[in-house]
Each structure stands twice: as structure tokens, then as C-alpha cells.
C-alpha positions as CSV (number, residue, x, y, z in Angstrom):
1,M,0.0,0.0,0.0
2,C,1.4,3.4,-1.0
3,G,0.7,6.9,-2.0
4,I,1.1,8.2,-5.5
5,C,1.2,11.6,-7.2
6,G,2.3,13.2,-10.5
7,I,2.2,16.2,-12.7
8,V,2.0,16.1,-16.5
9,Y,3.2,19.3,-18.2
10,K,6.0,20.6,-20.4
11,E,9.4,20.9,-18.8
12,A,8.5,18.7,-15.8
13,Q,11.8,19.5,-14.1
14,Q,10.3,22.8,-13.0
15,Y,8.2,20.7,-10.4
16,R,11.3,19.3,-8.6
17,N,10.3,21.3,-5.5
18,I,6.6,20.6,-5.8
19,I,6.6,16.8,-6.0
20,P,8.3,16.5,-2.5
21,K,5.6,18.7,-1.0
22,M,2.9,16.5,-2.5
23,L,4.7,13.4,-1.2
24,K,5.0,14.9,2.3
25,A,1.3,15.4,2.4
26,I,0.7,11.7,2.0
27,L,3.8,10.3,3.8
28,H,1.5,8.4,6.2
29,R,0.5,6.2,3.2
30,G,4.1,5.0,2.8
31,P,6.7,5.9,5.4
32,D,9.2,3.2,4.4
33,E,10.5,4.8,1.2
34,N,9.8,7.5,-1.3
35,G,10.9,8.2,-4.8
36,K,10.7,10.7,-7.7
37,W,11.3,10.5,-11.4
38,F,11.2,13.3,-14.0
39,F,10.6,12.7,-17.7
40,D,10.7,15.7,-20.0
41,N,6.9,16.3,-19.6
42,C,5.9,14.2,-16.6
43,A,6.9,14.1,-13.0
44,L,6.1,11.1,-10.9
45,G,6.2,10.7,-7.1
46,H,5.7,7.7,-4.7
47,T,5.7,6.9,-1.0
48,R,6.0,3.2,-0.2
49,L,4.7,1.0,2.5
50,S,6.8,-2.1,1.8
51,I,4.7,-5.3,1.8
52,V,5.8,-7.5,-1.1
53,D,9.4,-7.8,-2.4
54,I,10.7,-5.4,0.2
55,K,14.3,-5.4,-1.1
56,S,13.3,-4.3,-4.6
57,G,10.1,-3.1,-6.2
58,Q,10.9,0.6,-5.5
59,Q,8.9,3.2,-7.3
60,P,8.5,5.1,-9.5
61,M,9.4,2.1,-11.5
62,V,10.9,3.0,-14.9
63,K,11.7,0.6,-17.7
64,R,12.8,2.0,-21.0
65,N,10.2,4.5,-22.1
66,L,7.6,3.6,-19.4
67,G,7.2,5.0,-15.8
68,L,4.7,3.7,-13.2
69,V,3.4,4.7,-9.8
70,F,1.1,2.2,-8.2
71,N,-0.9,2.0,-5.0
72,G,-2.5,-1.3,-4.0
73,E,-1.9,-5.1,-4.4
74,I,-2.3,-7.3,-7.4
75,Y,-3.5,-10.6,-5.9
76,G,-2.4,-13.6,-7.9
77,Y,0.3,-11.6,-9.5
78,K,2.7,-14.6,-9.5
79,E,0.3,-16.5,-11.8
80,L,0.2,-13.5,-14.1
81,R,4.0,-13.3,-14.0
82,K,4.4,-16.9,-15.1
83,G,2.2,-16.3,-18.1
84,L,4.2,-13.2,-19.0
85,L,7.5,-15.1,-18.7
86,K,6.1,-17.6,-21.3
87,R,5.6,-14.6,-23.7
88,G,9.2,-13.7,-23.4
89,I,8.9,-10.8,-20.9
90,S,11.9,-10.5,-18.6
91,F,11.7,-9.3,-14.9
92,E,14.2,-7.6,-12.7
93,T,12.2,-7.9,-9.4
94,N,9.7,-10.2,-7.8
95,S,7.2,-7.4,-7.2
96,D,3.6,-7.0,-8.4
97,T,4.5,-3.5,-9.6
98,E,6.7,-4.8,-12.4
99,V,3.9,-7.2,-13.4
100,I,1.7,-4.1,-14.1
101,L,4.3,-2.6,-16.3
102,A,4.8,-5.9,-18.1
103,M,1.1,-6.2,-18.7
104,Y,0.9,-2.7,-20.1
105,Q,3.9,-3.5,-22.3
106,C,2.2,-6.7,-23.5
107,H,-1.5,-5.7,-23.7
108,G,-1.6,-1.9,-23.6
109,Q,-4.9,-0.5,-22.2
110,R,-6.6,-3.9,-22.8
111,M,-4.6,-5.1,-19.8
112,M,-7.6,-4.2,-17.5
113,S,-9.5,-7.3,-18.6
114,Y,-6.9,-9.4,-17.0
115,L,-5.8,-7.3,-13.9
116,P,-7.2,-8.4,-10.5
117,G,-6.7,-6.8,-7.2
118,M,-7.1,-3.4,-5.5
119,F,-5.3,-0.6,-7.2
120,A,-4.9,2.9,-8.4
121,F,-2.0,3.5,-10.7
122,A,-0.6,5.8,-13.5
123,V,1.6,4.7,-16.4
124,W,3.5,7.4,-18.3
125,D,4.4,6.3,-21.8
126,D,7.2,8.7,-22.8
127,E,7.2,7.5,-26.4
128,S,3.6,8.3,-27.1
129,Q,3.4,11.1,-24.5
130,T,0.4,9.4,-22.9
131,L,-0.7,9.0,-19.3
132,F,-2.8,5.9,-18.6
133,C,-4.5,5.6,-15.2
134,A,-6.9,3.1,-13.7
135,R,-8.8,2.4,-10.5
136,D,-9.9,-1.0,-9.2
137,R,-13.4,-2.3,-9.7
138,F,-15.0,-1.5,-6.3
139,G,-13.1,1.7,-5.4
140,E,-10.9,0.2,-2.7
141,K,-8.0,2.5,-3.6
142,P,-8.5,6.3,-4.3
143,F,-7.4,8.4,-7.3
144,Y,-7.9,12.1,-7.5
145,Y,-7.0,14.6,-10.3
146,A,-7.3,18.3,-11.2
147,W,-6.1,20.9,-13.7
148,G,-3.5,23.3,-12.3
149,K,-3.5,27.1,-12.8
150,N,-1.0,26.8,-15.7
151,G,-2.7,23.9,-17.4
152,E,-0.9,21.1,-15.5
153,F,-2.7,17.8,-15.1
154,I,-2.2,16.8,-11.4
155,F,-3.1,13.5,-9.8
156,A,-2.7,12.0,-6.3
157,S,-3.9,9.4,-3.9
158,E,-5.5,12.0,-1.6
159,I,-6.8,15.5,-2.2
160,K,-4.4,17.0,0.4
161,A,-1.5,16.1,-2.0
162,I,-3.1,18.0,-4.8
163,L,-3.6,21.0,-2.6
164,A,0.0,20.8,-1.4
165,S,1.1,21.6,-4.9
166,D,-0.3,25.1,-4.6
167,L,-1.3,24.8,-8.2
168,V,-5.1,24.4,-7.6
169,E,-7.4,26.8,-5.9
170,P,-10.3,24.6,-4.8
171,V,-13.9,25.7,-5.3
172,L,-16.7,24.2,-3.1
173,D,-19.4,22.2,-4.8
174,D,-22.4,23.2,-2.8
175,G,-24.5,20.6,-4.7
176,Q,-22.6,17.8,-2.9
177,L,-23.6,19.2,0.4
178,W,-27.0,17.8,-0.3
179,H,-25.6,14.3,-0.7
180,Y,-23.4,14.6,2.3
181,M,-26.3,15.8,4.6
182,N,-28.5,13.0,3.4
183,Y,-26.1,10.1,3.3
184,S,-23.1,11.3,5.5
185,Y,-20.5,11.1,2.6
186,I,-19.8,12.6,-0.7
187,Y,-20.9,10.6,-3.7
188,P,-18.1,8.4,-5.1
189,T,-18.1,10.0,-8.6
190,R,-17.7,13.5,-7.2
191,T,-15.6,15.4,-4.6
192,I,-16.6,18.3,-2.4
193,Y,-14.8,20.5,-4.9
194,R,-16.0,21.5,-8.3
195,N,-12.5,21.6,-9.8
196,I,-11.0,18.5,-8.1
197,H,-12.2,15.2,-9.5
198,T,-12.2,11.5,-8.6
199,L,-11.7,8.7,-11.0
200,P,-14.7,6.4,-10.5
201,P,-14.2,2.8,-9.6
202,A,-13.8,0.4,-12.6
203,H,-12.7,3.3,-14.9
204,T,-9.6,4.2,-16.8
205,L,-8.3,7.6,-17.6
206,V,-6.2,8.5,-20.6
207,L,-4.5,11.9,-21.0
208,K,-3.0,12.7,-24.4
209,N,-2.4,16.1,-26.0
210,G,-4.2,17.8,-23.1
211,I,-7.4,15.8,-23.6
212,V,-8.8,13.5,-20.9
213,E,-10.9,10.4,-21.9
214,I,-12.5,8.4,-19.2
215,E,-14.0,4.9,-19.8
216,R,-15.6,2.1,-17.8
217,Y,-13.6,-1.1,-18.3
218,W,-15.7,-3.4,-16.1
219,H,-19.5,-3.8,-15.4
220,L,-21.4,-5.6,-12.7
221,P,-22.4,-9.0,-14.2
222,G,-26.0,-10.0,-14.8
223,T,-27.8,-12.8,-12.9
224,N,-27.0,-16.4,-13.4
225,T,-30.4,-18.0,-13.3
226,D,-29.2,-21.5,-14.2
227,I,-27.0,-22.2,-11.2
228,T,-28.3,-24.7,-8.6
229,E,-28.0,-24.2,-4.9
230,H,-25.6,-27.1,-4.6
231,E,-23.4,-25.7,-7.4
232,A,-23.4,-22.3,-5.8
233,I,-22.4,-23.6,-2.4
234,D,-19.5,-25.6,-3.8
235,E,-18.3,-22.7,-6.1
236,F,-18.5,-20.2,-3.2
237,K,-16.3,-22.4,-1.0
238,R,-13.7,-22.8,-3.7
239,L,-13.6,-19.2,-4.7
240,F,-13.6,-17.9,-1.1
241,K,-10.7,-20.1,0.0
242,K,-8.8,-19.0,-3.1
243,A,-9.5,-15.4,-2.4
244,V,-8.2,-15.6,1.2
245,E,-5.2,-17.6,0.2
246,R,-4.2,-15.0,-2.5
247,Q,-4.6,-12.1,0.0
248,L,-2.3,-13.7,2.6
249,V,0.7,-13.3,0.3
250,A,3.0,-10.8,1.9
251,D,6.6,-10.5,3.2
252,V,5.4,-8.9,6.5
253,P,3.1,-10.1,9.3
254,V,-0.6,-10.4,8.3
255,A,-3.4,-10.2,10.9
256,A,-7.2,-10.1,10.6
257,F,-10.0,-8.0,12.1
258,L,-12.5,-10.2,13.9
259,S,-15.9,-8.9,15.0
260,G,-18.8,-11.1,15.9
261,G,-20.1,-11.0,12.4
262,L,-20.4,-13.6,9.6
263,D,-18.0,-12.0,7.2
264,S,-14.9,-11.5,9.4
265,G,-15.6,-14.8,11.0
266,S,-15.5,-16.5,7.6
267,V,-12.3,-14.8,6.6
268,V,-10.6,-15.9,9.9
269,A,-12.0,-19.4,9.7
270,V,-10.2,-19.9,6.3
271,A,-7.1,-17.8,7.1
272,A,-6.4,-19.5,10.4
273,Q,-6.1,-22.8,8.5
274,L,-3.5,-21.4,6.2
275,V,-1.5,-19.3,8.8
276,P,-0.6,-21.0,12.1
277,Q,-1.3,-18.7,15.1
278,L,-2.9,-16.0,13.0
279,T,-3.3,-12.8,14.9
280,T,-6.9,-11.6,15.2
281,I,-8.0,-8.3,16.6
282,S,-11.4,-7.2,18.0
283,F,-12.7,-3.9,19.4
284,A,-15.5,-3.0,21.8
285,F,-16.8,0.3,23.2
286,R,-17.7,0.6,26.9
287,E,-21.1,2.0,26.0
288,G,-21.7,0.6,22.6
289,I,-22.7,-2.9,21.4
290,D,-20.1,-5.4,22.6
291,E,-19.5,-8.4,20.4
292,S,-16.2,-9.3,22.0
293,Y,-17.5,-12.5,23.5
294,T,-18.7,-13.8,20.1
295,A,-15.4,-12.9,18.5
296,R,-13.6,-14.7,21.3
297,T,-15.4,-17.9,20.6
298,M,-14.1,-17.9,17.0
299,A,-10.6,-17.1,18.2
300,E,-10.7,-20.0,20.7
301,R,-12.0,-22.4,18.1
302,Y,-9.2,-21.5,15.6
303,N,-6.5,-21.0,18.2
304,T,-5.6,-17.5,17.0
305,N,-3.4,-15.1,18.8
306,H,-6.3,-13.0,19.8
307,I,-6.1,-9.3,20.9
308,E,-9.1,-7.5,22.4
309,I,-9.1,-3.8,22.3
310,R,-11.6,-2.3,24.7
311,D,-12.1,0.6,27.1
312,I,-9.6,2.9,25.3
313,D,-9.5,6.2,27.0
314,F,-9.6,9.0,24.4
315,D,-10.7,12.6,24.3
316,M,-13.6,12.9,21.9
317,S,-12.9,16.5,21.0
318,E,-9.3,15.6,20.1
319,M,-10.5,12.6,18.1
320,L,-12.8,14.8,16.1
321,E,-10.0,17.1,15.4
322,K,-7.9,14.1,14.3
323,M,-10.6,13.1,11.8
324,Q,-10.3,16.5,10.2
325,Q,-6.6,15.8,9.6
326,I,-7.3,12.4,8.1
327,F,-10.3,13.2,5.8
328,D,-10.0,15.8,3.1
329,E,-13.8,16.0,2.6
330,P,-16.8,16.1,4.9
331,F,-17.5,12.6,6.4
332,A,-20.0,12.0,9.1
333,D,-20.1,8.2,9.7
334,P,-19.4,7.9,13.4
335,A,-18.0,4.4,12.9
336,V,-14.9,6.1,11.6
337,I,-13.9,6.6,15.3
338,P,-13.7,2.9,16.2
339,A,-12.3,2.2,12.7
340,Y,-9.4,4.5,13.4
341,L,-8.8,3.3,16.9
342,I,-8.7,-0.4,16.0
343,S,-6.4,0.4,13.1
344,K,-4.1,2.4,15.3
345,E,-3.9,-0.5,17.8
346,A,-3.6,-3.2,15.0
347,R,-0.6,-1.4,13.6
348,K,1.4,-2.4,16.7
349,Y,1.0,-6.0,15.8
350,A,0.9,-6.2,12.0
351,K,1.5,-4.3,8.8
352,V,-1.4,-5.9,6.9
353,V,-4.9,-6.8,8.0
354,L,-7.7,-8.9,6.4
355,T,-11.2,-7.5,6.7
356,G,-14.7,-8.7,6.1
357,D,-15.7,-5.6,4.2
358,A,-18.1,-5.8,1.2
359,G,-19.7,-9.1,2.4
360,D,-22.9,-7.2,3.3
361,E,-23.2,-5.5,-0.1
362,L,-22.3,-8.6,-2.1
363,L,-24.4,-11.1,-0.2
364,G,-27.3,-9.2,1.2
365,G,-26.2,-8.5,4.8
366,Y,-28.3,-5.4,5.5
367,D,-31.3,-7.3,6.4
368,R,-33.4,-4.4,7.6
369,R,-33.2,-3.1,4.1
370,Y,-33.2,-6.1,1.8
371,R,-35.5,-8.5,3.7
372,A,-37.9,-5.6,4.4
373,L,-38.2,-5.2,0.6
374,L,-38.9,-8.9,0.2
375,Y,-41.6,-8.9,2.9
376,M,-43.1,-5.7,1.4
377,Q,-43.6,-7.4,-2.0
378,R,-45.2,-10.4,-0.2
379,Y,-47.6,-8.3,1.8
380,Q,-48.6,-6.2,-1.2
381,K,-49.9,-9.5,-2.8
382,S,-51.5,-10.8,0.5
383,E,-55.2,-11.0,1.1
384,I,-54.8,-10.5,4.9
385,P,-55.9,-7.0,5.8
386,S,-52.9,-4.9,6.7
387,F,-54.4,-3.7,10.0
388,I,-54.7,-7.3,11.3
389,R,-51.2,-8.1,10.3
390,N,-49.9,-4.9,11.9
391,D,-51.6,-5.5,15.2
392,F,-50.4,-9.1,15.3
393,L,-46.8,-8.0,14.7
394,H,-46.9,-5.3,17.4
395,C,-48.2,-7.9,19.8
396,K,-45.5,-10.3,18.9
397,R,-42.8,-7.7,19.4
398,F,-44.2,-6.8,22.8
399,I,-44.1,-10.5,23.9
400,N,-40.5,-10.9,22.6
401,R,-39.3,-7.8,24.4
402,L,-41.0,-9.1,27.6
403,I,-39.2,-12.5,27.3
404,R,-35.9,-10.7,26.7
405,K,-36.4,-8.6,29.8
406,I,-37.3,-11.6,32.0
407,K,-34.3,-13.7,30.8
408,K,-32.0,-10.7,31.3
409,C,-33.2,-10.3,34.9
410,A,-32.8,-14.0,35.5
411,G,-29.1,-13.7,34.6
412,S,-29.1,-16.2,31.7
413,S,-25.9,-17.3,30.0
414,K,-23.9,-15.2,27.5
415,T,-25.7,-16.6,24.6
416,Y,-29.3,-16.1,25.9
417,P,-30.0,-13.0,23.9
418,L,-29.2,-14.5,20.5
419,T,-32.3,-16.4,19.7
420,I,-34.6,-13.8,21.2
421,E,-32.7,-11.0,19.4
422,R,-33.1,-12.7,16.1
423,A,-36.8,-13.1,16.7
424,L,-37.1,-9.5,17.6
425,R,-35.2,-8.5,14.5
426,N,-37.5,-10.6,12.3
427,T,-40.5,-8.9,13.8
428,D,-39.0,-5.4,13.4
429,I,-38.3,-6.2,9.7
430,K,-41.8,-7.3,9.1
431,L,-43.2,-4.2,10.8
432,Q,-40.8,-2.0,8.7
433,A,-42.2,-3.7,5.6
434,M,-45.7,-2.8,6.7
435,T,-44.7,0.9,6.6
436,M,-43.6,0.5,3.0
437,L,-46.8,-0.9,1.6
438,C,-48.0,2.4,0.1
439,D,-44.5,3.4,-1.3
440,D,-43.9,3.4,-5.0
441,T,-41.4,0.6,-5.5
442,K,-41.6,0.1,-9.3
443,D,-38.1,1.5,-9.6
444,I,-36.0,-0.2,-6.9
445,V,-32.9,1.8,-7.7
446,G,-34.6,5.1,-7.2
447,Y,-36.6,3.8,-4.2
448,A,-33.4,2.4,-2.4
449,R,-31.6,5.7,-2.9
450,K,-34.6,7.8,-1.7
451,K,-35.2,5.5,1.3
452,G,-31.6,6.0,2.4
453,Q,-31.9,9.7,2.7
454,M,-31.6,11.0,6.3
455,L,-33.4,14.3,5.9
456,S,-37.0,14.8,5.0
457,E,-37.9,17.4,2.4
458,Y,-39.2,19.6,5.2
459,L,-35.9,19.5,7.1
460,Q,-34.0,20.2,3.9
461,R,-36.1,23.4,3.4
462,E,-35.7,24.4,7.0
463,I,-31.9,24.4,6.9
464,G,-31.8,25.8,3.4
465,L,-30.2,22.8,1.8
466,L,-30.4,23.0,-2.0
467,S,-30.8,20.0,-4.2
468,P,-28.1,19.3,-6.8
469,K,-28.6,20.8,-10.2
470,D,-27.5,17.6,-12.1
471,D,-27.8,13.9,-11.6
472,Y,-24.3,12.6,-10.8
473,R,-25.2,9.1,-9.7
474,I,-24.3,5.8,-11.4
475,Y,-26.9,4.0,-13.5
476,D,-24.8,1.2,-14.9
477,G,-25.1,-2.4,-14.0
478,F,-28.7,-2.6,-12.8
479,L,-31.3,-5.2,-13.7
480,E,-34.9,-4.7,-14.6
481,T,-36.5,-1.9,-12.6
482,E,-38.4,-4.0,-10.1
483,A,-35.6,-6.5,-9.3
484,L,-34.8,-6.5,-5.6
485,D,-31.2,-7.3,-6.4
486,N,-30.9,-3.7,-7.5
487,A,-30.9,-2.6,-3.9
488,L,-27.6,-4.5,-3.4
489,R,-26.2,-3.1,-6.6
490,V,-27.0,0.5,-5.3
491,D,-25.0,-0.2,-2.2
492,L,-22.1,-1.7,-4.2
493,Q,-21.8,1.3,-6.4
494,D,-22.9,4.1,-4.0
495,Y,-22.2,3.3,-0.4
496,L,-19.3,0.9,-0.6
497,P,-16.9,3.2,-2.5
498,G,-18.3,6.4,-1.1
499,N,-18.4,5.4,2.6
500,G,-17.1,1.9,3.3
501,F,-13.9,1.8,1.4
502,L,-13.2,5.5,1.9
503,K,-13.4,5.0,5.7
504,T,-11.2,1.9,5.6
505,D,-8.6,3.4,3.3
506,R,-8.2,6.6,5.2
507,T,-8.3,5.2,8.8
508,T,-5.8,2.3,8.0
509,M,-3.5,4.4,5.8
510,S,-3.4,7.2,8.4
511,V,-1.4,4.7,10.6
512,S,0.4,3.1,7.7
513,L,-1.6,-0.1,7.9
514,E,-2.7,-2.0,4.7
515,S,-6.2,-3.5,4.7
516,R,-7.2,-6.2,2.3
517,T,-10.7,-7.4,1.4
518,P,-11.0,-11.0,0.3
519,F,-14.7,-10.5,-0.6
520,C,-13.7,-8.2,-3.4
521,D,-11.4,-10.7,-5.1
522,K,-12.4,-10.3,-8.7
523,D,-13.5,-13.9,-9.3
524,L,-15.3,-14.2,-6.0
525,A,-17.1,-10.8,-6.3
526,E,-18.3,-11.4,-9.8
527,F,-19.6,-14.8,-8.7
528,C,-21.5,-13.3,-5.7
529,V,-23.0,-10.4,-7.8
530,S,-24.3,-12.9,-10.4
531,L,-26.1,-15.1,-7.9
532,P,-29.9,-14.9,-7.9
533,F,-31.4,-12.7,-5.2
534,S,-33.0,-15.7,-3.6
535,M,-29.5,-17.2,-2.9
536,K,-28.5,-14.0,-1.0
537,V,-31.7,-13.1,0.9
538,N,-34.9,-15.0,1.7
539,Y,-37.7,-14.4,4.2
540,D,-35.9,-16.1,7.1
541,Q,-32.2,-15.2,6.5
542,D,-29.8,-12.8,5.1
543,K,-26.6,-14.0,3.4
544,Y,-28.2,-17.3,2.6
545,I,-25.4,-18.7,0.4
546,L,-22.7,-17.6,2.9
547,R,-24.6,-19.4,5.7
548,K,-24.9,-22.5,3.7
549,A,-21.3,-22.6,2.6
550,M,-19.6,-21.4,5.8
551,G,-22.0,-22.1,8.6
552,D,-20.3,-25.2,9.9
553,M,-17.1,-23.2,10.3
554,W,-18.7,-20.7,12.7
555,T,-19.4,-21.0,16.4
556,E,-23.0,-21.0,17.6
557,P,-22.9,-17.3,18.8
558,V,-21.8,-16.3,15.3
559,R,-24.5,-18.4,13.6
560,L,-27.3,-17.1,15.8
561,G,-26.3,-13.5,16.1
562,V,-27.9,-10.5,14.4
563,K,-26.0,-7.9,12.4
564,N,-24.7,-4.9,14.4
565,G,-21.5,-3.6,12.8
566,F,-19.6,-0.8,14.5
567,S,-22.2,0.8,16.7
568,P,-20.6,3.8,18.4
569,P,-22.6,5.7,20.9
570,F,-22.4,9.0,19.1
571,D,-25.6,10.3,20.7
572,K,-23.8,10.1,24.0
573,W,-20.7,11.7,22.5
574,L,-22.8,14.7,21.6
575,Q,-23.6,15.1,25.3
576,E,-19.9,15.3,26.4
577,N,-18.9,18.7,27.8
578,K,-16.0,19.3,25.3
579,V,-18.2,18.3,22.4
580,R,-20.9,20.6,23.5
581,E,-18.3,23.4,23.6
582,M,-17.4,22.5,20.1
583,E,-21.0,22.8,19.1
584,E,-21.2,26.2,20.6
585,Y,-18.2,27.3,18.5
586,Y,-19.1,25.5,15.2
587,L,-22.9,25.5,15.2
588,K,-24.0,28.4,17.3
589,C,-21.8,31.2,16.0
590,K,-23.3,33.1,13.0
591,G,-19.8,33.8,11.7
592,R,-19.0,30.2,10.8
593,K,-18.6,29.4,7.1
594,L,-21.4,26.8,7.4
595,F,-23.9,29.6,7.4
596,Q,-22.8,30.9,4.1
597,V,-24.4,27.8,2.6
598,L,-27.1,26.9,5.2
599,S,-29.7,28.8,7.1
600,Y,-28.5,29.8,10.6
601,D,-32.1,29.9,12.0
602,G,-33.0,26.6,10.4
603,V,-29.9,24.8,11.8
604,Q,-30.6,26.3,15.3
605,K,-34.1,25.0,15.2
606,L,-33.0,21.5,14.2
607,I,-30.3,21.1,16.8
608,N,-32.3,22.7,19.6
609,S,-35.2,20.2,19.0
610,K,-32.9,17.3,20.1
611,K,-34.9,15.1,17.8
612,Y,-32.4,14.7,15.0
613,V,-29.2,13.3,16.4
614,W,-27.6,12.1,13.1
615,P,-28.2,15.4,11.2
616,E,-26.9,17.3,14.3
617,W,-23.7,15.1,14.2
618,S,-23.4,15.7,10.4
619,L,-23.7,19.4,10.8
620,L,-21.0,19.5,13.4
621,M,-18.6,17.5,11.2
622,L,-19.4,19.7,8.2
623,S,-18.8,22.9,10.1
624,M,-15.5,21.6,11.5
625,W,-14.5,20.6,8.0
626,M,-15.3,24.0,6.5
627,E,-13.3,25.8,9.1
628,K,-10.2,23.6,8.8
629,H,-10.0,23.1,5.0
630,P,-9.8,25.3,1.9
631,C,-13.4,26.3,1.3
632,N,-13.7,28.8,-1.5
633,F,-17.2,29.8,-2.8
634,E,-17.7,30.4,-6.5
635,S,-19.1,33.9,-7.1
């Protein structure tokens, strides 16, 4: 894992003092080594976190007329290398970096059809004076670019490196404030700035003669309706093991994050069989949901070197300030705090960690969303009057809650809540489906996106939040309009790169830790996406195929548990004295930049009502960001 940057312009030697500034801004991404290379019309920079082929593989890597800077990992690169050797390509290192150069030399821009892994890279072809850039299929690794004040083309792993060049005066895109306030992140095809851009996942960028061309090189596959359940289970097992095995390749220690969930549990179950005494790491908040017991049962079953991180003392105000250093754009997911803390602790024990990221989006893990849609469709066709079903479900929920309270008072065992919690979750999902009966769900893509909004139209008007003028969202890779699988595809293309991978990349790289995602292995991910919706989600279970394929490798608490994810108590954080003081400064003072784009009176009304905790948190994060980052308004 590394940081990359570059400038394409005539007489690139003139940027000898600028490239080091850009590299310094992203030094955290690669503190082990850094390098620079200057062609006549292209300057390349690289900071390295040495993971594979530590002794060689330095970057920028230059061979004849080609120069490369690369951030990421090419899983299975040794297999690719063997194929290239047969074609007469010679190698000077054992790195995956050189494999990318060899593939470009062999296939040119068509190489993307064969390239697996997580990556963001740029190849300068000095002979044709062409820059070829690409980003991985799911957006695990970032790539930003902009035009400089003199006409330079500038690119980097993070926006802060572009700003460090002093060649770009960023202009706020107030249209993206709407997306941020409704979803807590900036949409993954845009940035918070109008004149700084991001290369979307699964796209290439070609710069030649001052003209940029961007193309999609990969699409979400369609649905394989011919596969049987037995075939799907066998194929999932084969591909999943292969994915984990590929991502364990490293010349440094590899660990794994272990929550109480199905995804990280599956990764650990396979990895522990391939790596003796695998180090596993779990995290728990004092006042949040604690799944450490469930994680511990998996660690004990697979005899891992298990580390529990809990009850970390930290100053929340200082932590919020730290997030502003890490993130170059507004970001309001409170799970970023535990993500950063566990990454910081994990770095003490390993340089690489495996995660269970993307399992939810690929296999239908957000049961409150996906299963609710399934039940909604069933109820719309049902002859049972909705009021009878609604009363029955409310009664059932009351009884389940009563049983839970009685068992808790009786001091039952650690696993007592699991079955009752699952029953409660099922009832809640059915009740949620009842509230959706009158919704227009003919277009699942549009419905899923609208349902995910956090602010009602009334609140948007109250705080003066303007809707974007153009539609910037992705519409590629979806099925027929009423297909429920489209809800997963929305999350794969919106939430995963915009929130999930952004959060993971920034928090891990801020402490020089490489994260890897077996679920996004190209072959495995394509297989999972192509599975029929019924093999991902049914009325009784989420992640159906994962449960069938991996269930016997989990402990009982993992099998019976309900999805929680990182659940930080941010509502309680807002009540801390220092955070209240921050609110006074950032949200109560009319002089803040926030109130150049939002209504002061409307914001006061919202936060004083104490009804809207998430919007209040988002507003605080936004105001902090605007005060601490370049925030120019277009006249």
C-alpha cells in the first residue's frame, strides 16, 4: 500500500520542488521509502509501505520509455508473472509492480481485462506522451485529479497532496452538500470541490495532447439463473478459499480484524487454517454494542493469537480534530472513530490486516433493508388485511421484548439474547415492511436511494439545503427496474466506495496499515454479484449462500447472532462537555462558514429540537471541515 502523485506538463523538471511537497502530504500512506522520477513532460512521485518484495520493487518504476506509480496489491500476480514469462517478458524484481508494467507492455490498455486486485495507478508512456491511469473495480483505492492554474494535469492518492502543490485553488461544490447531509458522505463519482475530481471505480483515464478520456472497463455482471444451490455452495467455497489464500501473500506479518459477524468470521476461519497462530483483533466500546464474546469464541475455536481492544480512553474532542486531519472531505459516519482506533492498535502487531468488508453489499447483509423489501412485496400481494397483520406483529414484538427482559433479569448465559434478538429483528423487519406498503417501488434503484436519505424534504427546506442541479449518480449495472437485487447493486456502487472503502482506506493508511478485502477478489465478487437474489436473501435469513457454505465453520454465537456492525454511541458523545463546547463554536456562531451555505435559524431549530441526532452530528462534522479546509465559494 502506498501513496502516488504526479504532474503532467511541459518541462516537468520545474516541479522538482513541488513533488516533494505532495509526497510529504501523503507520507503516512508509505513511510518506508519515497521516490521521484522526472521525464521531460511528466513528474512522478511515490511513497512506499513495503509489503511485497521489500528489497526491490521501489517506485516510481521505470523501464525503457515507461514509468509507473502504483498503490495497492495485485492478488495472484505470481500466476500472471508466469504467463508473461512464457511470452518472453523478462523481470528484474519479484514485485507485483513490475507485473503491471509488463502487462501494459504486452496488452496496452486492454490489460484491464486481466488485472485483478485493489489498485490505483498511473503509467506514463514517454514515447507516445500518454498517461494511462486506472482504479480498481470497487473503489478500494483512491485516485484524484485536477487541472492546475497553468494547465498542468495533477493527480494523487489524496486531495491533500493536490492542494499541497499550490497549483489548484479549490472551489466548493455546494451541490454535494445535499448528498453529504442525506447520506453522511460525498458521492463516489464526485468530490466536495468542483475543480478536483475523482476517477470512479472500474474506470480508466487516458491523457493525451491535453485531452482526458474516461471509460468504464468493467461492469457488474448479470444474474446467473441457471446455477443450482448445490453448485453455488461448492463454487463459493472454492472461490472464497482461493481469495483468502491470495490475499495472505506478503513479506510482512498479516493479521485479521475479527468482529462477531459472519464476514470477518468466515475470513478468519479460512485464514487460520492457512496461517498458524494467526493474529486476530477485535474492538469493543464501553457504552456501545459489545461483540467481543462472540469474536472470542471464534478465536478460541481456531487457536488464534487474539487481541481484544476495549475501554480505550480518548478525548472525543481531540478525536474529532484528528478526523479532520485524516479526511479531506466532509465525512459523518461515526463508525470512523472505532475504525481509526482499531487500526491504530492493530498497527502495533501487523502491517497488513484482512477485513470482512463488502460481504454485506455482495451477499445481502443489510437485512433491515433487503429483507424488508422482500416482505413488502409479499404483503402487497397478500389477502390478509394490513391492520390485522400490523396489530399481530406489534403484539408479537411486545411479547418478545418481555421475554428478553425476563431472561436478562434471570441472569441467563452469555448466549441467551441470541435467539430472542433474532426473533425481535425478524418482527421489526416485518413491521418495517408494513410501513412501506404504500410506497412506489416500481423502480428499486430510485426507491433504495430515496429510502436511504436521512433528511425529510421539510428539514431540507428548514436548513436551506439546496438540491443538486445535475444527476451525478451511477446507473450502470442494474437489472430490470423492479428487481430486488438492484438494492444490493445500489450499495455496491454508492455506499461501498463512497463510505465503506473511503473509511477503511483513510483510517488504516493514516497509521500506515494495509487493509485487504477477500470478498472483493475479482472472481469471488463477480460470482457473488451474479447469484440470484433468492440465494442471497430470503424471508428467514440474510446472506443465505454464505450461511450454507460457511455455517459449519462458525461458532454458535456467530451463527445465531444479528448484524450490528460498528455501533458507536455517538448520541452520548454529543452530550460530552467538550463536544458541547465544540457545538457552541461551530454551530451556534453566525460567523461560521457553514452559514454561508445553510440557514442559521434553520440549523438552530434543528439542533435545539434534540430530535435529529444524526443530522446534528453531520452538521458538526461539516462545520468543522469547512473551518479547517480550503473552502472557497464560487461567485
